PyMOL Python script that loads the backbone (N, CA, C, O; Angstrom):
from pymol import cmd

cmd.read_pdbstr("""\
ATOM      1  N   UNK A   1      93.885  24.455  57.911  1.00  0.00           N
ATOM      2  CA  UNK A   1      94.621  25.365  57.031  1.00  0.00           C
ATOM      3  C   UNK A   1      95.961  24.847  56.925  1.00  0.00           C
ATOM      4  O   UNK A   1      96.541  24.523  57.962  1.00  0.00           O
ATOM      5  N   UNK A   2      96.499  24.733  55.866  1.00  0.00           N
ATOM      6  CA  UNK A   2      97.943  24.319  55.557  1.00  0.00           C
ATOM      7  C   UNK A   2      98.806  25.645  55.737  1.00  0.00           C
ATOM      8  O   UNK A   2      98.405  26.736  55.333  1.00  0.00           O
ATOM      9  N   UNK A   3      99.841  25.483  56.282  1.00  0.00           N
ATOM     10  CA  UNK A   3     100.904  26.489  56.277  1.00  0.00           C
ATOM     11  C   UNK A   3     102.355  26.063  56.623  1.00  0.00           C
ATOM     12  O   UNK A   3     102.576  24.960  57.123  1.00  0.00           O
ATOM     13  N   UNK A   4     103.225  26.851  56.382  1.00  0.00           N
ATOM     14  CA  UNK A   4     104.635  26.551  56.598  1.00  0.00           C
ATOM     15  C   UNK A   4     105.019  27.428  57.844  1.00  0.00           C
ATOM     16  O   UNK A   4     104.700  28.611  57.954  1.00  0.00           O
ATOM     17  N   UNK A   5     105.722  26.732  58.746  1.00  0.00           N
ATOM     18  CA  UNK A   5     106.173  27.478  59.817  1.00  0.00           C
ATOM     19  C   UNK A   5     107.511  26.984  60.352  1.00  0.00           C
ATOM     20  O   UNK A   5     107.722  25.785  60.532  1.00  0.00           O
ATOM     21  N   UNK A   6     108.336  27.856  60.581  1.00  0.00           N
ATOM     22  CA  UNK A   6     109.738  27.669  61.067  1.00  0.00           C
ATOM     23  C   UNK A   6     109.795  27.818  62.597  1.00  0.00           C
ATOM     24  O   UNK A   6     109.583  28.901  63.144  1.00  0.00           O
ATOM     25  N   UNK A   7     110.078  26.733  63.241  1.00  0.00           N
ATOM     26  CA  UNK A   7     110.144  26.705  64.717  1.00  0.00           C
ATOM     27  C   UNK A   7     111.574  26.754  65.271  1.00  0.00           C
ATOM     28  O   UNK A   7     112.475  26.279  64.580  1.00  0.00           O
ATOM     29  N   UNK A   8     111.841  27.283  66.438  1.00  0.00           N
ATOM     30  CA  UNK A   8     113.067  27.269  66.887  1.00  0.00           C
ATOM     31  C   UNK A   8     113.271  25.791  67.334  1.00  0.00           C
ATOM     32  O   UNK A   8     112.336  25.059  67.662  1.00  0.00           O
ATOM     33  N   UNK A   9     114.731  25.379  67.316  1.00  0.00           N
ATOM     34  CA  UNK A   9     115.075  23.949  67.673  1.00  0.00           C
ATOM     35  C   UNK A   9     114.444  23.699  68.911  1.00  0.00           C
ATOM     36  O   UNK A   9     113.727  22.699  68.892  1.00  0.00           O
ATOM     37  N   UNK A  10     114.503  24.378  70.103  1.00  0.00           N
ATOM     38  CA  UNK A  10     113.975  23.923  71.314  1.00  0.00           C
ATOM     39  C   UNK A  10     112.476  23.735  71.415  1.00  0.00           C
ATOM     40  O   UNK A  10     111.960  22.985  72.243  1.00  0.00           O
ATOM     41  N   UNK A  11     111.808  24.449  70.536  1.00  0.00           N
ATOM     42  CA  UNK A  11     110.458  24.455  70.553  1.00  0.00           C
ATOM     43  C   UNK A  11     110.011  23.080  69.738  1.00  0.00           C
ATOM     44  O   UNK A  11     109.119  22.331  70.135  1.00  0.00           O
ATOM     45  N   UNK A  12     110.702  22.902  68.663  1.00  0.00           N
ATOM     46  CA  UNK A  12     110.524  21.637  67.876  1.00  0.00           C
ATOM     47  C   UNK A  12     110.867  20.412  68.563  1.00  0.00           C
ATOM     48  O   UNK A  12     110.162  19.420  68.377  1.00  0.00           O
ATOM     49  N   UNK A  13     111.902  20.363  69.361  1.00  0.00           N
ATOM     50  CA  UNK A  13     112.342  19.259  70.317  1.00  0.00           C
ATOM     51  C   UNK A  13     111.343  18.970  71.296  1.00  0.00           C
ATOM     52  O   UNK A  13     111.114  17.807  71.630  1.00  0.00           O
ATOM     53  N   UNK A  14     110.632  20.104  71.858  1.00  0.00           N
ATOM     54  CA  UNK A  14     109.600  19.780  72.939  1.00  0.00           C
ATOM     55  C   UNK A  14     108.363  19.254  72.258  1.00  0.00           C
ATOM     56  O   UNK A  14     107.692  18.430  72.879  1.00  0.00           O
ATOM     57  N   UNK A  15     107.974  19.638  71.033  1.00  0.00           N
ATOM     58  CA  UNK A  15     106.832  19.301  70.385  1.00  0.00           C
ATOM     59  C   UNK A  15     106.987  17.602  69.948  1.00  0.00           C
ATOM     60  O   UNK A  15     106.168  16.700  70.118  1.00  0.00           O
ATOM     61  N   UNK A  16     108.088  17.561  69.448  1.00  0.00           N
ATOM     62  CA  UNK A  16     108.472  16.024  69.137  1.00  0.00           C
ATOM     63  C   UNK A  16     108.444  15.175  70.298  1.00  0.00           C
ATOM     64  O   UNK A  16     107.843  14.100  70.275  1.00  0.00           O
ATOM     65  N   UNK A  17     109.083  15.610  71.353  1.00  0.00           N
ATOM     66  CA  UNK A  17     109.081  14.712  72.552  1.00  0.00           C
ATOM     67  C   UNK A  17     107.658  14.670  73.102  1.00  0.00           C
ATOM     68  O   UNK A  17     107.439  13.673  73.789  1.00  0.00           O
ATOM     69  N   UNK A  18     106.766  15.413  72.977  1.00  0.00           N
ATOM     70  CA  UNK A  18     105.344  15.245  73.295  1.00  0.00           C
ATOM     71  C   UNK A  18     104.667  14.401  72.397  1.00  0.00           C
ATOM     72  O   UNK A  18     103.753  13.698  72.828  1.00  0.00           O
ATOM     73  N   UNK A  19     104.994  14.368  71.176  1.00  0.00           N
ATOM     74  CA  UNK A  19     104.336  13.371  70.190  1.00  0.00           C
ATOM     75  C   UNK A  19     104.781  12.063  70.539  1.00  0.00           C
ATOM     76  O   UNK A  19     104.019  11.106  70.397  1.00  0.00           O
ATOM     77  N   UNK A  20     105.982  11.917  70.997  1.00  0.00           N
ATOM     78  CA  UNK A  20     106.421  10.564  71.427  1.00  0.00           C
ATOM     79  C   UNK A  20     105.839  10.087  72.858  1.00  0.00           C
ATOM     80  O   UNK A  20     105.610   8.898  73.086  1.00  0.00           O
ATOM     81  N   UNK A  21     105.646  10.987  73.687  1.00  0.00           N
ATOM     82  CA  UNK A  21     105.208  10.732  75.005  1.00  0.00           C
ATOM     83  C   UNK A  21     103.728  10.379  74.923  1.00  0.00           C
ATOM     84  O   UNK A  21     103.304   9.391  75.521  1.00  0.00           O
ATOM     85  N   UNK A  22     102.957  11.136  74.220  1.00  0.00           N
ATOM     86  CA  UNK A  22     101.546  10.916  74.135  1.00  0.00           C
ATOM     87  C   UNK A  22     101.131   9.991  72.841  1.00  0.00           C
ATOM     88  O   UNK A  22      99.944   9.703  72.684  1.00  0.00           O
ATOM     89  N   UNK A  23     102.008   9.586  72.031  1.00  0.00           N
ATOM     90  CA  UNK A  23     101.670   8.835  70.900  1.00  0.00           C
ATOM     91  C   UNK A  23     100.666   9.362  70.070  1.00  0.00           C
ATOM     92  O   UNK A  23      99.808   8.625  69.584  1.00  0.00           O
ATOM     93  N   UNK A  24     100.702  10.716  69.840  1.00  0.00           N
ATOM     94  CA  UNK A  24      99.826  11.428  68.954  1.00  0.00           C
ATOM     95  C   UNK A  24     100.527  12.140  67.864  1.00  0.00           C
ATOM     96  O   UNK A  24     101.726  12.405  67.949  1.00  0.00           O
ATOM     97  N   UNK A  25      99.760  12.471  66.784  1.00  0.00           N
ATOM     98  CA  UNK A  25     100.394  13.055  65.727  1.00  0.00           C
ATOM     99  C   UNK A  25     100.932  14.630  66.075  1.00  0.00           C
ATOM    100  O   UNK A  25     100.427  15.337  66.947  1.00  0.00           O
ATOM    101  N   UNK A  26     101.871  14.953  65.355  1.00  0.00           N
ATOM    102  CA  UNK A  26     102.564  16.259  65.503  1.00  0.00           C
ATOM    103  C   UNK A  26     101.451  17.382  65.416  1.00  0.00           C
ATOM    104  O   UNK A  26     101.452  18.226  66.312  1.00  0.00           O
ATOM    105  N   UNK A  27     100.518  17.461  64.427  1.00  0.00           N
ATOM    106  CA  UNK A  27      99.531  18.307  64.266  1.00  0.00           C
ATOM    107  C   UNK A  27      98.661  18.483  65.344  1.00  0.00           C
ATOM    108  O   UNK A  27      98.187  19.593  65.589  1.00  0.00           O
ATOM    109  N   UNK A  28      98.370  17.348  66.107  1.00  0.00           N
ATOM    110  CA  UNK A  28      97.479  17.532  67.233  1.00  0.00           C
ATOM    111  C   UNK A  28      98.233  18.193  68.350  1.00  0.00           C
ATOM    112  O   UNK A  28      97.685  19.082  69.002  1.00  0.00           O
ATOM    113  N   UNK A  29      99.423  17.817  68.597  1.00  0.00           N
ATOM    114  CA  UNK A  29     100.127  18.402  69.667  1.00  0.00           C
ATOM    115  C   UNK A  29     100.464  19.906  69.480  1.00  0.00           C
ATOM    116  O   UNK A  29     100.484  20.649  70.462  1.00  0.00           O
ATOM    117  N   UNK A  30     100.732  20.367  68.215  1.00  0.00           N
ATOM    118  CA  UNK A  30     100.897  21.849  67.970  1.00  0.00           C
ATOM    119  C   UNK A  30      99.541  22.539  68.173  1.00  0.00           C
ATOM    120  O   UNK A  30      99.520  23.593  68.809  1.00  0.00           O
ATOM    121  N   UNK A  31      98.363  22.002  67.659  1.00  0.00           N
ATOM    122  CA  UNK A  31      97.211  22.659  67.852  1.00  0.00           C
ATOM    123  C   UNK A  31      96.830  22.780  69.338  1.00  0.00           C
ATOM    124  O   UNK A  31      96.301  23.791  69.800  1.00  0.00           O
ATOM    125  N   UNK A  32      97.131  21.693  70.049  1.00  0.00           N
ATOM    126  CA  UNK A  32      96.744  21.708  71.645  1.00  0.00           C
ATOM    127  C   UNK A  32      97.551  22.767  72.331  1.00  0.00           C
ATOM    128  O   UNK A  32      97.060  23.588  73.106  1.00  0.00           O
ATOM    129  N   UNK A  33      98.861  22.701  71.991  1.00  0.00           N
ATOM    130  CA  UNK A  33      99.708  23.780  72.657  1.00  0.00           C
ATOM    131  C   UNK A  33      99.292  25.063  72.319  1.00  0.00           C
ATOM    132  O   UNK A  33      99.071  25.831  73.255  1.00  0.00           O
ATOM    133  N   UNK A  34      99.108  25.536  70.961  1.00  0.00           N
ATOM    134  CA  UNK A  34      98.651  26.766  70.684  1.00  0.00           C
ATOM    135  C   UNK A  34      97.399  27.160  71.419  1.00  0.00           C
ATOM    136  O   UNK A  34      97.320  28.210  72.057  1.00  0.00           O
ATOM    137  N   UNK A  35      96.290  26.163  71.292  1.00  0.00           N
ATOM    138  CA  UNK A  35      95.081  26.654  71.979  1.00  0.00           C
ATOM    139  C   UNK A  35      95.271  26.790  73.507  1.00  0.00           C
ATOM    140  O   UNK A  35      94.568  27.600  74.111  1.00  0.00           O
ATOM    141  N   UNK A  36      96.115  26.100  74.116  1.00  0.00           N
ATOM    142  CA  UNK A  36      96.469  26.309  75.635  1.00  0.00           C
ATOM    143  C   UNK A  36      97.015  27.764  75.781  1.00  0.00           C
ATOM    144  O   UNK A  36      96.669  28.501  76.705  1.00  0.00           O
ATOM    145  N   UNK A  37      97.862  28.111  74.837  1.00  0.00           N
ATOM    146  CA  UNK A  37      98.606  29.452  74.947  1.00  0.00           C
ATOM    147  C   UNK A  37      97.544  30.633  74.671  1.00  0.00           C
ATOM    148  O   UNK A  37      97.582  31.705  75.275  1.00  0.00           O
ATOM    149  N   UNK A  38      96.603  30.310  73.694  1.00  0.00           N
ATOM    150  CA  UNK A  38      95.655  31.338  73.460  1.00  0.00           C
ATOM    151  C   UNK A  38      94.591  31.632  74.508  1.00  0.00           C
ATOM    152  O   UNK A  38      94.194  32.760  74.800  1.00  0.00           O
ATOM    153  N   UNK A  39      94.152  30.425  75.069  1.00  0.00           N
ATOM    154  CA  UNK A  39      93.321  30.439  76.157  1.00  0.00           C
ATOM    155  C   UNK A  39      93.929  31.254  77.372  1.00  0.00           C
ATOM    156  O   UNK A  39      93.310  32.157  77.936  1.00  0.00           O
ATOM    157  N   UNK A  40      95.096  30.878  77.687  1.00  0.00           N
ATOM    158  CA  UNK A  40      95.786  31.580  78.857  1.00  0.00           C
ATOM    159  C   UNK A  40      95.953  33.026  78.496  1.00  0.00           C
ATOM    160  O   UNK A  40      95.781  33.809  79.431  1.00  0.00           O
ATOM    161  N   UNK A  41      96.232  33.500  77.412  1.00  0.00           N
ATOM    162  CA  UNK A  41      96.486  34.844  76.954  1.00  0.00           C
ATOM    163  C   UNK A  41      95.146  35.649  77.111  1.00  0.00           C
ATOM    164  O   UNK A  41      95.155  36.826  77.471  1.00  0.00           O
ATOM    165  N   UNK A  42      94.047  34.992  76.837  1.00  0.00           N
ATOM    166  CA  UNK A  42      92.845  35.609  76.806  1.00  0.00           C
ATOM    167  C   UNK A  42      92.181  35.866  78.092  1.00  0.00           C
ATOM    168  O   UNK A  42      91.412  36.813  78.255  1.00  0.00           O
ATOM    169  N   UNK A  43      92.511  34.942  79.080  1.00  0.00           N
ATOM    170  CA  UNK A  43      92.089  35.096  80.326  1.00  0.00           C
ATOM    171  C   UNK A  43      92.909  35.699  81.459  1.00  0.00           C
ATOM    172  O   UNK A  43      92.489  35.788  82.613  1.00  0.00           O
ATOM    173  N   UNK A  44      94.072  36.093  81.061  1.00  0.00           N
ATOM    174  CA  UNK A  44      95.021  36.915  81.994  1.00  0.00           C
ATOM    175  C   UNK A  44      95.073  38.308  81.569  1.00  0.00           C
ATOM    176  O   UNK A  44      96.019  38.764  80.927  1.00  0.00           O
ATOM    177  N   UNK A  45      94.039  38.992  81.934  1.00  0.00           N
ATOM    178  CA  UNK A  45      94.090  40.429  81.683  1.00  0.00           C
ATOM    179  C   UNK A  45      95.314  41.205  82.538  1.00  0.00           C
ATOM    180  O   UNK A  45      95.933  40.671  83.459  1.00  0.00           O
ATOM    181  N   UNK A  46      95.487  42.263  82.161  1.00  0.00           N
ATOM    182  CA  UNK A  46      96.476  43.112  82.821  1.00  0.00           C
ATOM    183  C   UNK A  46      95.944  43.373  84.271  1.00  0.00           C
ATOM    184  O   UNK A  46      94.781  43.754  84.406  1.00  0.00           O
ATOM    185  N   UNK A  47      96.684  43.198  85.271  1.00  0.00           N
ATOM    186  CA  UNK A  47      96.271  43.449  86.605  1.00  0.00           C
ATOM    187  C   UNK A  47      95.931  44.945  86.984  1.00  0.00           C
ATOM    188  O   UNK A  47      96.668  45.832  86.555  1.00  0.00           O
ATOM    189  N   UNK A  48      94.923  45.235  87.713  1.00  0.00           N
ATOM    190  CA  UNK A  48      94.568  46.640  87.927  1.00  0.00           C
ATOM    191  C   UNK A  48      95.947  47.298  88.642  1.00  0.00           C
ATOM    192  O   UNK A  48      96.775  46.855  89.438  1.00  0.00           O
ATOM    193  N   UNK A  49      95.787  48.437  88.025  1.00  0.00           N
ATOM    194  CA  UNK A  49      97.058  49.445  88.650  1.00  0.00           C
ATOM    195  C   UNK A  49      96.874  49.775  90.125  1.00  0.00           C
ATOM    196  O   UNK A  49      95.781  50.043  90.625  1.00  0.00           O
ATOM    197  N   UNK A  50      97.980  49.735  90.753  1.00  0.00           N
ATOM    198  CA  UNK A  50      97.940  50.123  92.210  1.00  0.00           C
ATOM    199  C   UNK A  50      97.452  51.596  92.445  1.00  0.00           C
ATOM    200  O   UNK A  50      98.028  52.446  91.767  1.00  0.00           O
ATOM    201  N   UNK A  51      96.619  51.958  93.178  1.00  0.00           N
ATOM    202  CA  UNK A  51      96.135  53.270  93.266  1.00  0.00           C
ATOM    203  C   UNK A  51      96.477  53.677  94.756  1.00  0.00           C
ATOM    204  O   UNK A  51      96.170  52.893  95.655  1.00  0.00           O
ATOM    205  N   UNK A  52      97.091  54.855  95.045  1.00  0.00           N
ATOM    206  CA  UNK A  52      97.221  55.437  96.329  1.00  0.00           C
ATOM    207  C   UNK A  52      96.166  56.396  96.525  1.00  0.00           C
ATOM    208  O   UNK A  52      95.926  57.289  95.712  1.00  0.00           O
ATOM    209  N   UNK A  53      95.530  56.215  97.605  1.00  0.00           N
ATOM    210  CA  UNK A  53      94.374  57.161  98.153  1.00  0.00           C
ATOM    211  C   UNK A  53      94.867  57.898  99.284  1.00  0.00           C
ATOM    212  O   UNK A  53      95.018  57.411 100.404  1.00  0.00           O
ATOM    213  N   UNK A  54      95.129  59.160  98.941  1.00  0.00           N
ATOM    214  CA  UNK A  54      95.712  59.997 100.238  1.00  0.00           C
ATOM    215  C   UNK A  54      94.709  60.092 101.316  1.00  0.00           C
ATOM    216  O   UNK A  54      93.499  60.069 101.087  1.00  0.00           O
ATOM    217  N   UNK A  55      95.185  60.191 102.406  1.00  0.00           N
ATOM    218  CA  UNK A  55      94.487  60.403 103.674  1.00  0.00           C
ATOM    219  C   UNK A  55      94.872  61.698 104.419  1.00  0.00           C
ATOM    220  O   UNK A  55      96.055  61.857 104.721  1.00  0.00           O
ATOM    221  N   UNK A  56      94.011  62.577 104.717  1.00  0.00           N
ATOM    222  CA  UNK A  56      94.301  63.794 105.555  1.00  0.00           C
ATOM    223  C   UNK A  56      94.664  63.122 106.855  1.00  0.00           C
ATOM    224  O   UNK A  56      93.927  62.318 107.425  1.00  0.00           O
ATOM    225  N   UNK A  57      95.877  63.513 107.295  1.00  0.00           N
ATOM    226  CA  UNK A  57      96.431  62.981 108.569  1.00  0.00           C
ATOM    227  C   UNK A  57      96.158  63.788 109.764  1.00  0.00           C
ATOM    228  O   UNK A  57      96.964  63.893 110.689  1.00  0.00           O
ATOM    229  N   UNK A  58      94.941  64.389 109.730  1.00  0.00           N
ATOM    230  CA  UNK A  58      94.688  65.477 110.811  1.00  0.00           C
ATOM    231  C   UNK A  58      94.492  64.714 111.939  1.00  0.00           C
ATOM    232  O   UNK A  58      94.331  63.499 111.827  1.00  0.00           O
ATOM    233  N   UNK A  59      94.481  65.378 113.243  1.00  0.00           N
ATOM    234  CA  UNK A  59      94.310  64.898 114.532  1.00  0.00           C
ATOM    235  C   UNK A  59      92.703  64.841 114.905  1.00  0.00           C
ATOM    236  O   UNK A  59      91.893  65.564 114.326  1.00  0.00           O
ATOM    237  N   UNK A  60      92.406  64.095 115.725  1.00  0.00           N
ATOM    238  CA  UNK A  60      91.005  64.118 116.210  1.00  0.00           C
ATOM    239  C   UNK A  60      90.817  65.421 117.130  1.00  0.00           C
ATOM    240  O   UNK A  60      91.687  65.892 117.862  1.00  0.00           O
ATOM    241  N   UNK A  61      89.621  65.872 116.965  1.00  0.00           N
ATOM    242  CA  UNK A  61      89.276  67.150 117.758  1.00  0.00           C
ATOM    243  C   UNK A  61      89.622  66.927 119.281  1.00  0.00           C
ATOM    244  O   UNK A  61      89.286  65.913 119.894  1.00  0.00           O
ATOM    245  N   UNK A  62      90.293  67.925 119.800  1.00  0.00           N
ATOM    246  CA  UNK A  62      90.590  67.796 121.247  1.00  0.00           C
ATOM    247  C   UNK A  62      92.063  67.366 121.337  1.00  0.00           C
ATOM    248  O   UNK A  62      92.514  67.242 122.476  1.00  0.00           O
ATOM    249  N   UNK A  63      92.783  67.149 120.414  1.00  0.00           N
ATOM    250  CA  UNK A  63      94.186  66.709 120.500  1.00  0.00           C
ATOM    251  C   UNK A  63      95.048  67.910 119.981  1.00  0.00           C
ATOM    252  O   UNK A  63      95.012  68.351 118.832  1.00  0.00           O
ATOM    253  N   UNK A  64      95.782  68.344 120.947  1.00  0.00           N
ATOM    254  CA  UNK A  64      96.770  69.590 120.671  1.00  0.00           C
ATOM    255  C   UNK A  64      98.122  69.184 120.035  1.00  0.00           C
ATOM    256  O   UNK A  64      98.915  68.550 120.731  1.00  0.00           O
ATOM    257  N   UNK A  65      98.422  69.488 118.833  1.00  0.00           N
ATOM    258  CA  UNK A  65      99.558  68.833 118.346  1.00  0.00           C
ATOM    259  C   UNK A  65     100.747  69.454 119.032  1.00  0.00           C
ATOM    260  O   UNK A  65     101.804  68.823 119.041  1.00  0.00           O
ATOM    261  N   UNK A  66     100.667  70.644 119.612  1.00  0.00           N
ATOM    262  CA  UNK A  66     101.786  71.262 120.418  1.00  0.00           C
ATOM    263  C   UNK A  66     102.169  70.554 121.650  1.00  0.00           C
ATOM    264  O   UNK A  66     103.285  70.635 122.162  1.00  0.00           O
ATOM    265  N   UNK A  67     101.155  69.834 122.114  1.00  0.00           N
ATOM    266  CA  UNK A  67     101.327  69.103 123.491  1.00  0.00           C
ATOM    267  C   UNK A  67     101.782  67.606 123.344  1.00  0.00           C
ATOM    268  O   UNK A  67     101.935  66.898 124.339  1.00  0.00           O
ATOM    269  N   UNK A  68     101.982  67.173 122.129  1.00  0.00           N
ATOM    270  CA  UNK A  68     102.309  65.668 121.946  1.00  0.00           C
ATOM    271  C   UNK A  68     103.649  65.446 122.486  1.00  0.00           C
ATOM    272  O   UNK A  68     103.820  64.311 122.930  1.00  0.00           O
ATOM    273  N   UNK A  69     104.667  66.265 122.561  1.00  0.00           N
ATOM    274  CA  UNK A  69     105.894  66.040 122.996  1.00  0.00           C
ATOM    275  C   UNK A  69     105.779  65.871 124.649  1.00  0.00           C
ATOM    276  O   UNK A  69     106.463  65.086 125.307  1.00  0.00           O
ATOM    277  N   UNK A  70     104.849  66.702 125.137  1.00  0.00           N
ATOM    278  CA  UNK A  70     104.556  66.715 126.628  1.00  0.00           C
ATOM    279  C   UNK A  70     103.996  65.413 126.945  1.00  0.00           C
ATOM    280  O   UNK A  70     104.338  64.810 127.963  1.00  0.00           O
ATOM    281  N   UNK A  71     103.103  64.927 126.071  1.00  0.00           N
ATOM    282  CA  UNK A  71     102.456  63.576 126.599  1.00  0.00           C
ATOM    283  C   UNK A  71     103.439  62.517 126.311  1.00  0.00           C
ATOM    284  O   UNK A  71     103.357  61.533 127.046  1.00  0.00           O
ATOM    285  N   UNK A  72     104.363  62.503 125.391  1.00  0.00           N
ATOM    286  CA  UNK A  72     105.423  61.512 125.245  1.00  0.00           C
ATOM    287  C   UNK A  72     106.267  61.484 126.365  1.00  0.00           C
ATOM    288  O   UNK A  72     106.569  60.390 126.842  1.00  0.00           O
ATOM    289  N   UNK A  73     106.736  62.631 126.907  1.00  0.00           N
ATOM    290  CA  UNK A  73     107.584  62.713 128.042  1.00  0.00           C
ATOM    291  C   UNK A  73     106.830  62.233 129.261  1.00  0.00           C
ATOM    292  O   UNK A  73     107.455  61.601 130.113  1.00  0.00           O
ATOM    293  N   UNK A  74     105.669  62.452 129.403  1.00  0.00           N
ATOM    294  CA  UNK A  74     104.864  62.042 130.636  1.00  0.00           C
ATOM    295  C   UNK A  74     104.846  60.501 130.600  1.00  0.00           C
ATOM    296  O   UNK A  74     105.198  59.861 131.591  1.00  0.00           O
ATOM    297  N   UNK A  75     104.409  59.861 129.386  1.00  0.00           N
ATOM    298  CA  UNK A  75     104.454  58.466 129.347  1.00  0.00           C
ATOM    299  C   UNK A  75     105.841  57.902 129.657  1.00  0.00           C
ATOM    300  O   UNK A  75     105.926  56.989 130.478  1.00  0.00           O
ATOM    301  N   UNK A  76     106.847  58.346 129.105  1.00  0.00           N
ATOM    302  CA  UNK A  76     108.142  57.894 129.342  1.00  0.00           C
ATOM    303  C   UNK A  76     108.622  57.944 130.827  1.00  0.00           C
ATOM    304  O   UNK A  76     109.419  57.147 131.323  1.00  0.00           O
ATOM    305  N   UNK A  77     108.055  58.942 131.436  1.00  0.00           N
ATOM    306  CA  UNK A  77     108.516  59.117 132.899  1.00  0.00           C
ATOM    307  C   UNK A  77     107.610  58.014 133.697  1.00  0.00           C
ATOM    308  O   UNK A  77     108.089  57.359 134.622  1.00  0.00           O
ATOM    309  N   UNK A  78     106.397  57.882 133.300  1.00  0.00           N
ATOM    310  CA  UNK A  78     105.552  56.812 133.984  1.00  0.00           C
ATOM    311  C   UNK A  78     106.113  55.453 133.882  1.00  0.00           C
ATOM    312  O   UNK A  78     106.138  54.691 134.848  1.00  0.00           O
ATOM    313  N   UNK A  79     106.613  55.113 132.581  1.00  0.00           N
ATOM    314  CA  UNK A  79     107.326  53.893 132.304  1.00  0.00           C
ATOM    315  C   UNK A  79     108.559  53.761 133.286  1.00  0.00           C
ATOM    316  O   UNK A  79     108.689  52.753 133.981  1.00  0.00           O
ATOM    317  N   UNK A  80     109.337  54.666 133.317  1.00  0.00           N
ATOM    318  CA  UNK A  80     110.550  54.787 134.003  1.00  0.00           C
ATOM    319  C   UNK A  80     110.229  54.556 135.429  1.00  0.00           C
ATOM    320  O   UNK A  80     110.981  53.779 136.018  1.00  0.00           O
ATOM    321  N   UNK A  81     109.197  55.116 136.134  1.00  0.00           N
ATOM    322  CA  UNK A  81     108.779  55.072 137.438  1.00  0.00           C
ATOM    323  C   UNK A  81     108.458  53.639 137.700  1.00  0.00           C
ATOM    324  O   UNK A  81     108.939  53.010 138.643  1.00  0.00           O
ATOM    325  N   UNK A  82     107.574  53.119 136.771  1.00  0.00           N
ATOM    326  CA  UNK A  82     107.054  51.791 136.956  1.00  0.00           C
ATOM    327  C   UNK A  82     108.246  50.628 136.943  1.00  0.00           C
ATOM    328  O   UNK A  82     108.197  49.603 137.623  1.00  0.00           O
ATOM    329  N   UNK A  83     109.200  50.944 136.141  1.00  0.00           N
ATOM    330  CA  UNK A  83     110.368  49.918 136.084  1.00  0.00           C
ATOM    331  C   UNK A  83     111.181  50.210 137.419  1.00  0.00           C
ATOM    332  O   UNK A  83     111.781  49.290 137.975  1.00  0.00           O
ATOM    333  N   UNK A  84     111.189  51.330 137.857  1.00  0.00           N
ATOM    334  CA  UNK A  84     112.197  51.592 138.989  1.00  0.00           C
ATOM    335  C   UNK A  84     111.573  50.844 140.143  1.00  0.00           C
ATOM    336  O   UNK A  84     112.346  50.343 140.959  1.00  0.00           O
ATOM    337  N   UNK A  85     110.313  50.710 140.309  1.00  0.00           N
ATOM    338  CA  UNK A  85     109.579  50.276 141.368  1.00  0.00           C
ATOM    339  C   UNK A  85     109.866  48.591 141.475  1.00  0.00           C
ATOM    340  O   UNK A  85     109.678  47.986 142.531  1.00  0.00           O
ATOM    341  N   UNK A  86     110.248  48.063 140.491  1.00  0.00           N
ATOM    342  CA  UNK A  86     110.415  46.639 140.313  1.00  0.00           C
ATOM    343  C   UNK A  86     111.533  46.124 141.083  1.00  0.00           C
ATOM    344  O   UNK A  86     111.811  44.926 141.042  1.00  0.00           O
TER     345      UNK A  86
END
""", "prot")
cmd.dss("prot")
cmd.show_as("cartoon", "prot")
cmd.util.cbc("prot")
cmd.orient("prot")
């Protein structure tokens, strides 16, 4: 299909440089570059959206949330005692 197309200067310069480097006609270079762009656009679907799945942060049966500070204090005291013995 014949068509008239106005290219930006940088695009035209790139295409002309490719013609010189590859020693191929302008038409072939333009078609090849467009095909590569179309192929890439068709195989790059939008990435899946990030989804947050909430988790009930409950404690396992047998753990008393009111005694967690007591457990922390006990572990800290044991660490202190172990370091004091060294």
